[in-house]
N, C-alpha and C positions, 0 to 999 in steps of 0.2 A: 504491500500497499503505500503509496505515494504521500498519503497525506497523513499528519500524525496524528492519533488518534488519542482523545479529552477524557477522563472521566464525569460520566454522564451526572455526579450528584457535584463534584466543587471545581470542574471545567481544567483539572491540573492534565499535565501531559501525562500521556503515558509507553513514551518512546522509548524509557529502558526496559522495558515488559519484554518480552522475545513471543513471537506468532504464529504458532495459533495461538490465542491465551488458552490460559487453564484454566478449570475450575475452581485452584486455589489463587491466582494473580489478586491479586487487592492494589487498591491505587497507594501511590506511596507517599501520599496531602494527608484523604484522611479514613483509608484503611477499612473502604469499603468494598467489598466483591465484584470484580468487575466483569464477570462471565454471568448476564441477568440478560433477561428481554429484554430492560430499557437500555442496556448499549447496545441490540443488534441492530442488523438495520432492517428483518423485519418487526421492528416493535413500533407499531401509531395505534395514537389513545381513540381514533376516531371509525377504529373496525370491528366487527365480531373477534371476542377474544385480545384484541389488541396485536393481534399478530396478523400480517400478509399473508406469509405461509400457509396454506389449505390444512396442507400435513401435516402439521408440527401439532405437538401434542400441549394441552390447555396449560398453562403455567398461571396458577392463580394469582401468586406472589411478587411482580414486574420487578422488584426489586431484591430478590433473594436467592442465592445460586441456583442455578439448574443445571441440568443433564441432556438441554435441548440438543437436537444432533444437525440443527440446523439453523442453530448461533453461528452470526457471524456479526463479526464488530464493526460497528457505524462509526466514519467520523464523524456524526454530526449527530452527536447522542448528549451532548451539553446544552443545555437552553439556558443563556441566562434571567433569560422573563420566568421559567419555573423555578428554577433557582430563587429567585428575589421572591417569591408566592408564597415558596414554601419556607424561607427565611422568614418573612410577615408571619405566616402562622403558627407558625416555633413561636415566636416573639408575642403573638396575642394568648397563645398556650399557658408562654409562663408567667404573664404576665397575669394570669387567670388564678392562679395559683398562689400568686405573689410571690415569687421570682424572678421579677423583672432583673433592668437592669440596673437598678439601685441596691437589690439585693444582692448582683453577683459582686460587684461594684464593693460593697461591703465586706463580703469574703474575700475576697482579694485586698483589700485595705488591712482586715486582719489575718489571711495568710504572712502577708508582709512583714505585720506587726512580729508573729511567731517566728518569722526564718532571723527577723533581727534579732530577737533571744539569745540565737544560738549562733550569733557570727562573733 
């Protein structure tokens, strides 16, 4: 493949991984598995089973490692708009449970204070 593969979740380059991708391969940045439906050229949200390959067995979780024999990595798997929506959704969920940025920042400050005690 002439184009460089990118992680479907974070967009990091997967150039260091050898092809064909193994079921055990992970993104070097976010450690998500990359032999998943979301990384495949046949993945499409607007078709039945979200797969353009009619003969492929249905996989219910498109972000989990699978044994699909039709898997071919896509150079266009990363969608910045999807990543932004997912980030906003996670932020809203964290805020709903009181884990907003202020809580995380406070935890970081506490961690720094604890680290400073042992310097």
